[in-house]
C-alpha positions in Angstrom: 6.9 15.1 22.2 7.2 12.8 19.2 7.8 14.5 15.9 5.2 13.2 13.4 7.8 12.9 10.7 9.5 10.0 12.6 6.6 7.4 12.4 5.7 8.7 8.9 9.2 8.1 7.6 9.4 4.7 9.3 6.0 3.7 7.7 7.2 4.7 4.2 10.5 3.0 4.6 8.9 -0.2 5.7 6.3 -0.2 2.9 8.9 0.8 0.4 11.2 -2.1 1.4 8.3 -4.5 1.3 7.3 -3.4 -2.2 10.9 -3.5 -3.5 11.4 -7.0 -2.0 8.2 -8.3 -3.5 9.0 -6.8 -6.8 12.4 -8.5 -6.8 11.1 -11.9 -5.7 7.9 -11.9 -7.9 8.9 -10.0 -11.1 5.5 -9.2 -12.5 5.9 -6.6 -15.2 3.6 -4.3 -17.1 4.0 -3.8 -20.9 3.3 -0.2 -22.0 3.2 0.5 -25.7 4.5 4.0 -26.7 4.7 4.9 -30.3 5.2 1.3 -31.5 7.8 0.5 -28.9 6.9 -1.6 -25.9 8.4 -0.6 -22.5 8.4 -3.1 -19.7 8.1 -1.9 -16.1 8.1 -3.7 -12.8 5.6 -1.5 -11.0 6.1 -3.0 -7.5 9.8 -2.6 -7.6 9.8 0.9 -9.2 7.1 2.4 -6.9 8.6 0.7 -3.9 11.9 2.4 -4.7 10.1 5.8 -4.9 8.2 5.2 -1.6 11.5 4.1 0.0 13.3 7.3 -1.2 10.4 9.4 0.1 10.7 7.7 3.5 14.5 8.3 3.5 13.9 11.9 2.6 11.5 12.4 5.5 14.0 10.7 7.9 16.7 13.1 6.6 14.4 16.1 7.3 14.0 14.9 10.9 17.8 14.5 11.3 18.6 17.9 9.7 16.0 19.7 11.9 18.0 20.4 15.1 15.8 21.7 18.0 16.9 25.0 19.4 18.3 24.8 22.9 16.2 26.4 25.6 19.1 28.1 27.3 
């Protein structure tokens, strides 16, 4: 039977890669003023990296979970 973590990790990896790629190609940034200082963020790239890391983490959980042998 298919472990649900496999398609979930694949989905997050693909979406993360798409967002990171889009964030690199189209560098739309958001300026956030904090205490008189303006910080600039590329939300597509940054959140794409977070989603990609979550997908890799889910994939690592699948690989670390070794099924018990039925012997």
